[in-house]
C-alpha positions in Angstrom: 178.3 182.8 77.7 175.7 183.1 75.0 175.8 181.0 71.8 173.7 180.7 68.8 173.0 178.2 66.0 171.9 180.0 62.9 170.9 177.8 60.0 169.0 179.0 57.0 165.6 177.2 56.6 166.2 176.5 53.0 166.6 172.7 53.5 166.8 169.9 56.0 169.7 169.6 58.5 172.5 167.2 57.7 175.4 165.9 59.9 177.5 169.0 59.1 174.9 171.3 60.5 174.2 168.9 63.4 177.9 168.9 64.4 177.8 172.7 64.7 174.6 172.6 66.7 175.8 169.8 69.0 179.1 171.7 69.7 177.3 174.9 70.6 174.8 173.0 72.8 177.7 171.2 74.6 179.5 174.4 75.3 176.3 176.2 76.6 175.5 173.3 78.9 179.1 172.9 80.2 179.5 176.6 81.1 175.9 177.3 82.1 175.4 179.5 79.1 172.4 180.2 76.8 171.9 178.5 73.5 169.7 180.4 70.9 168.2 179.1 67.7 168.2 181.8 65.1 166.8 181.2 61.7 168.7 183.2 59.1 165.8 183.4 56.7 166.6 186.6 54.8 166.5 184.5 51.6 162.7 184.8 51.3 162.5 182.9 48.0 164.2 179.7 49.3 163.2 179.8 53.0 160.3 177.5 53.8 158.1 177.2 57.0 158.4 173.4 56.7 162.2 173.6 56.9 162.0 175.9 59.9 159.7 173.4 61.6 161.9 170.5 60.7 165.0 172.2 62.2 163.2 172.6 65.5 162.1 169.0 65.4 165.6 167.7 64.6 167.2 169.7 67.4 164.6 168.3 69.8 165.4 164.8 68.5 169.1 165.5 69.2 168.2 166.4 72.8 169.2 170.1 72.3 167.2 172.6 74.3 167.2 176.1 72.9 165.8 179.7 73.3 163.8 180.9 70.4 163.5 180.5 67.5 164.4 184.0 66.5 163.5 184.8 62.9 165.4 187.4 60.9 162.3 188.2 58.8 160.9 189.7 62.0 163.8 192.0 62.6 164.0 194.3 59.5 163.5 197.5 61.6 166.7 196.6 63.5 168.6 196.1 60.3 167.2 199.4 58.8 168.5 201.2 61.9 172.0 199.6 61.7 172.2 200.3 58.0 171.3 204.0 58.6 174.2 204.2 61.1 176.7 202.7 58.7 175.5 205.0 55.9 175.9 208.1 58.1 179.4 207.0 59.1 180.4 206.5 55.5 180.9 202.7 55.9 178.1 201.9 53.5 178.2 203.3 50.0 175.8 203.0 47.1 176.7 201.2 43.9 175.0 201.0 40.5 177.1 198.6 38.4 175.2 195.7 36.8 176.3 192.1 37.1 177.6 192.3 33.5 179.7 195.4 34.2 181.1 193.7 37.4 182.0 190.6 35.4 183.8 192.7 32.7 185.8 194.4 35.4 186.8 191.1 37.0 187.9 189.8 33.6 189.9 192.9 32.9 191.7 192.7 36.2 192.4 189.0 35.7 194.1 189.9 32.3 196.2 192.4 34.1 197.3 189.9 36.7 195.3 191.6 39.4 193.0 190.0 42.0 189.3 190.2 41.1 188.6 192.8 43.8 185.9 195.5 43.4 187.7 198.7 42.4 185.5 201.0 44.5 184.5 203.0 41.5 181.2 203.9 43.1 183.1 205.9 45.8 184.4 208.2 43.0 180.9 209.2 42.0 180.1 212.9 42.4 176.8 214.0 44.0 175.6 215.0 40.6 176.3 211.6 39.1 174.6 209.9 42.1 171.5 212.1 41.7 171.3 211.5 38.0 171.5 207.7 38.5 168.7 207.9 41.0 166.6 210.1 38.7 167.1 207.6 35.9 165.4 205.0 38.1 168.5 203.1 39.1 168.2 201.4 42.5 171.5 201.2 44.3 172.9 198.2 46.2 175.1 199.0 49.1 178.7 197.8 49.8 180.6 198.0 53.1 183.9 199.8 52.9 186.4 197.5 54.5 189.4 198.7 56.5 192.9 198.6 55.0 194.5 196.5 57.6 193.7 193.0 58.9 191.5 191.4 61.6 193.0 189.0 64.1 191.5 186.7 66.7 192.6 183.7 68.8 190.4 180.9 67.5 189.1 178.3 69.9 190.0 175.5 67.6 192.4 176.9 64.9 194.6 179.1 67.2 195.8 182.5 66.1 194.1 183.7 62.9 194.4 186.8 60.8 192.5 187.9 57.7 193.9 190.6 55.5 191.1 192.8 54.2 192.6 194.6 51.2 192.5 191.5 48.9 188.8 191.1 49.7 186.1 192.9 47.7 183.9 195.3 49.8 181.0 193.0 50.6 177.4 193.8 49.4 175.3 194.1 52.5 172.0 195.4 51.0 170.6 194.3 47.6 169.1 196.7 45.1 165.6 195.6 46.2 166.4 196.6 49.8 166.8 193.2 51.2 169.7 192.4 53.5 172.4 189.8 53.2 173.5 187.3 55.8 176.9 188.9 56.3 175.2 192.0 57.7 172.2 190.6 59.5 174.2 188.1 61.3 176.4 190.8 62.8 173.5 193.0 63.8 171.7 190.1 65.4 174.9 189.0 67.3 175.3 192.5 68.7 171.6 192.9 69.6 171.3 189.4 71.2 174.6 189.7 73.2 176.2 186.7 71.6 179.6 186.1 73.2 180.8 182.9 71.5 180.4 182.1 67.8 181.1 178.5 66.9 180.7 177.6 63.2 182.5 175.9 60.3 186.0 176.6 59.0 184.5 177.9 55.7 183.5 181.0 57.6 187.1 182.1 58.5 187.4 184.8 55.9 183.8 185.8 56.6 184.8 186.3 60.3 187.5 188.7 59.3 185.0 190.7 57.3 182.3 190.6 60.0 184.8 191.7 62.7 185.2 194.9 60.6 181.4 195.3 60.5 181.2 194.7 64.3 183.7 197.4 64.9 182.0 199.9 62.5 178.8 199.3 64.5 180.5 200.1 67.8 180.8 196.6 69.2 183.6 195.5 71.4 185.3 193.0 69.2 187.7 192.0 72.0 184.8 190.5 73.9 183.9 188.2 71.0 185.1 184.6 71.0 185.3 182.6 67.7 185.8 178.9 67.1 185.8 177.4 63.6 185.4 173.6 63.3 187.2 172.0 60.3 184.8 170.8 57.7 183.8 167.2 57.7 184.8 164.8 54.9 183.3 161.4 54.0 184.8 158.1 54.9 187.1 158.3 51.9 188.3 161.9 52.6 186.1 163.5 49.9 183.8 166.4 50.4 180.9 165.5 52.5 178.5 167.7 50.5 178.5 165.2 47.7 176.7 162.7 50.0 174.5 164.8 52.0 171.4 163.1 50.8 172.4 159.9 52.6 173.5 161.8 55.7 170.5 164.0 56.3 169.0 163.9 59.8 165.5 163.2 58.4 166.6 160.0 56.7 168.6 158.9 59.8 165.6 159.3 61.9 163.5 157.3 59.5 166.2 154.6 59.3 166.1 154.3 63.1 169.5 155.8 64.1 169.5 156.6 67.8 170.1 160.3 68.6 172.4 159.4 71.4 174.6 157.5 68.9 174.8 160.4 66.5 175.4 163.0 69.2 178.0 160.9 70.8 179.8 160.3 67.5 179.7 164.0 66.6 180.9 165.1 70.0 184.0 163.0 69.7 184.6 163.6 66.0 188.0 165.3 65.3 189.3 164.5 68.8 191.4 161.7 70.1 188.6 160.5 72.4 186.7 157.3 71.8 183.1 158.1 71.1 180.5 157.1 73.6 176.7 157.3 73.1 174.9 160.1 75.0 172.8 163.2 74.6 174.2 166.7 75.1 173.2 166.8 78.8 175.2 163.5 79.3 178.3 164.5 77.4 178.7 168.2 78.2 180.7 167.8 81.5 183.5 166.0 79.7 183.5 168.1 76.5 186.5 170.4 75.7 186.5 172.3 72.4 190.2 172.6 72.7 190.4 168.9 72.1 189.1 169.3 68.5 191.9 168.9 65.9 192.7 171.6 63.3 192.5 168.9 60.6 189.4 167.8 58.8 187.5 165.0 60.4 186.1 162.0 58.5 182.5 161.2 59.1 182.3 157.4 58.7 178.8 156.1 58.8 180.1 152.6 59.7 181.7 153.9 62.9 178.6 155.8 63.8 176.5 152.7 63.2 178.9 150.7 65.4 178.0 153.1 68.2 174.4 152.7 67.3 174.6 149.0 67.6 176.3 149.2 70.9 173.5 151.4 72.2 170.8 149.1 70.9 172.5 145.9 72.2 172.6 147.4 75.7 169.1 149.1 75.6 166.7 148.0 78.3 163.2 146.8 77.2 161.4 149.6 78.9 163.4 152.2 76.9 162.9 150.3 73.6 159.2 149.3 74.1 157.5 152.5 72.9 159.2 152.1 69.6 158.7 148.4 69.1 155.8 146.9 67.1 152.6 146.4 69.1 152.7 143.2 71.0 156.5 142.9 71.1 157.6 141.3 74.4 160.6 141.7 76.6 161.6 138.2 75.6 161.4 139.2 71.9 163.6 142.2 72.6 166.2 140.1 74.4 166.4 137.7 71.5 166.7 140.3 68.6 168.4 143.4 70.0 171.9 141.9 69.5 171.3 141.7 65.8 170.1 145.2 65.2 172.1 148.0 63.5 169.1 150.3 63.7 165.8 150.3 65.6 163.8 150.1 62.3 165.1 146.6 61.8 163.1 145.4 64.8 159.9 145.5 62.6 161.3 142.9 60.3 162.2 140.5 63.1 158.8 140.9 64.6 157.4 139.8 61.3 159.7 136.8 61.5 158.7 136.0 65.1 155.0 136.7 65.0 153.9 137.6 61.5 154.3 136.7 57.9 157.3 136.5 55.6 157.6 135.8 51.9 158.1 132.0 51.2 161.8 131.2 50.7 162.8 129.9 47.3 165.2 127.0 47.8 165.4 125.0 44.5 166.7 121.5 44.9 165.9 121.4 48.6 162.4 120.0 48.5 163.3 116.5 49.9 165.5 118.0 52.6 162.6 120.4 53.7 160.1 117.5 53.7 162.4 115.6 56.0 162.7 118.7 58.2 158.9 119.0 58.3 158.4 115.3 59.1 160.9 115.5 62.1 159.6 118.9 63.4 159.1 118.3 67.2 155.7 118.8 68.9 154.8 121.8 71.1 156.0 123.3 73.4 159.1 124.8 71.8 161.9 125.5 74.2 165.6 126.6 73.7 166.3 122.8 73.4 163.9 122.4 70.4 166.4 123.7 67.9 169.4 121.4 68.7 167.1 118.4 69.2 165.4 119.0 65.8 168.5 119.7 63.8 170.0 116.4 65.2 166.9 114.6 64.0 167.2 116.2 60.6 170.9 115.4 60.4 170.1 111.7 61.2 167.4 111.6 58.5 169.3 113.4 55.8 173.0 112.9 56.6 173.6 116.6 56.3 175.7 118.7 58.6 177.2 122.2 59.0 176.1 124.9 56.7 174.3 122.5 54.4 172.1 121.5 57.3 171.5 124.9 59.1 171.3 127.4 56.2 168.3 126.0 54.4 166.4 125.8 57.7 167.3 129.3 58.6 166.2 130.6 55.2 163.0 128.7 55.2 162.1 129.8 58.8 163.2 133.4 58.7 163.9 134.5 55.1 167.3 135.7 56.2 170.7 134.1 56.0 171.8 135.5 59.3 170.1 136.7 62.5 169.4 135.8 66.1 170.3 132.3 67.4 167.5 130.0 66.3 167.4 128.2 69.6 166.0 131.5 71.0 164.1 132.6 67.9 162.4 129.3 67.1 160.2 129.3 70.3 158.9 132.7 69.3 158.1 131.5 65.8 156.2 128.5 67.2 155.4 125.1 65.7 152.4 126.1 63.5 154.3 129.0 61.9 157.4 126.9 61.4 155.5 124.1 59.7 153.6 126.6 57.5 156.9 128.2 56.3 158.5 124.8 55.6 155.4 123.8 53.5 155.5 127.2 51.7 159.2 126.7 50.9 158.6 123.2 49.5 155.8 124.6 47.2 158.0 127.6 46.2 
């Protein structure tokens, strides 16, 4: 088994890309196959080295080991050879129509109630007409002549699939400037690299029918190819995920402190009936079955993913968390705050609460209450009993109880209206810092 993940380095990865990569990696690990990273960078204007580097970094963050990367920009000689073969066999033919002429043809066919399929007028050109066009300085682009039948395959997710080719326009494989398009280079690379299993999004189903025709024209054994198309993801409301990719990019998730094991575990179970569990591909591969993926679209709900992230953080041992905690953070600190974290980045804020500085709380009308709290603040050392003893003293001095008692104290001490139990957090804050914050809140 040999699989590939073939993103275009024209942007950063998002969860849709990541799901494809994770699925390929899980299958390769489960079956002892090879997983190749191939950068489909034929779009030289939009492809950027920084995006290529980011893709490699993001795959590493997801725990995905890969062979490569293989870059299409380095393989033009291979494409030239394959193109020459298709030209010689009559599968590639030159065309000279401008975009305006093609648009006019599509409009005319639409008025006649016909599908907007290319009419293959270029195939009717005589040798004399061809030579005259070339002599006039026209550079041809090249279309692939599709078969008249259909292409079928048994999809690993969607089941039996068939694509009828006559209703599809002959695809352009080579632009007028001589550059190659993805539809062509992908097939040539898959043949050359010995790819056996192609796992990608459901939006490629029609493309698969076209590419199977190109595979066959290049002499590949199409019966040895295995395809699986994952239904596209939607957002939590069932809308197109593409509208919210900015908030679901892997770069941003990493900055926010999402754990890779939480994201991988969520993506691995997405679209199945299995409950997600956190883990990297090496952990989850033995139990992964692509046949368990539903044919229906799966909803990516950030809240569910974050719930898995919380579970992971709440159970994380200190030695695992320590390298990513602020300098000086102790095991006791981690034990106190981890149960209140959605993402690791939030630990920084709680370290400021425990051992740093926070903005003074503004609590208008609470000055007398805060003075009473300051006057009854117990001496050092602070222990887990300090908080209940102190609040009992404040209660006796002010007559307050419940939320009216506890909330102003929490806001003054932490700047937050929720968080770790103060009986555990207060000893980390210490008396001097607690007194300073009470005075600052009184002055504010």
